[in-house]
N, C-alpha and C positions, 0 to 999 in steps of 0.2 A: 217237101219244104219249097214254098214258092219264093219268088224274088223278093217280095216285101219282107218276108220273115228273115231271109238271109241278110238283107240290108239292115234290118233292125238288130239282128244279132251282131253284125259287124260294128254298128254304132255303139252298142253296149260295151263290147270288148274294147273298142277304141277309147271310149269315155273312161273306162276303168284304167286302162293303160296310161292315159294322159294325166289322170288324177295321181296315180302312183309316181309318174315322172315329175310332176309339179311338187309333190310332197318330198321326193328324194332330192331334188335340185335346189329348192328354195325354202321350204318351210321346215325341213327336218333339222333338229339341233346339231347334227353332225356337220351340216353345211358350214357353220361358223368355225368348227375345228379344222375343216379342210381348208377354208379360206385363210385362217391364221397360219397353218402349216405351209401353204403356198407362199404367203407373205414372208415367212421365215426363210424359206428356200431362196426367194428373190433377194432378201437382205444379205444372205450369205454370198450369193453370186456377185452382187454389186460390190460388196465389201472386198471380195477377192479380186475383182477387176480394178477397183479404184481405192486402194488403201491410202494413197497419198492425200485423199480428202480429209483424213484424220491424222495426218502427220506420220504415217507408217511408211517408211521407204520401201519401194518395190521395184525390182529391175524390169518387170514386165509392163510398167505403167505406160511406157512409150508405145507399146503395141496395143494395149487395151484402150488407149485414148481414141483409137479409130472407132470404137463402139459407142462413144459418147453421143454422137448425133442420133443414133438409133434408140438410146436409152434416156434421152433428155427429159421426157415427161416423168419417168419413174425415178430419175436421179434426184430431182428436187424433193419429192415426197419422202424418198428414202433418207436423204440427208436430214430433213426435218425430223423424221421419226427417230433416227439414231442419235441426234443431238439432244433430244428430249429423253434423257436417261431414265427419269422416273417412270415414264410410260413404258419404256422398253423393259426395265426390270420388273415392273408390275405385270406385264404380259407374260414374261418368263416365269414369274412366281405363280401365276394362275395355271400355267401349263403343267408345272410340277407340284401343284397343291401346297405352296408355301404360304 
């Protein structure tokens, strides 16, 4: 096997691997489920850190307020998402097939 054949075999293998990677990361239907699950985990984390945004008293709010500058961008979208209860309930209903 000469150098040109080895390079061609490597390119074919790389092309097949990259197509599989693209399919798995972007075009596969499970990608949406993984994205929704990550969003739910983020929602739960931010709700645990900032429950006073919804009127739930929390003794740790004083300490978690230090995280607010780091979570500023996510906080606005999270607050908008949770205040829109219809969308939130709709998403949970889709998750559990209601």
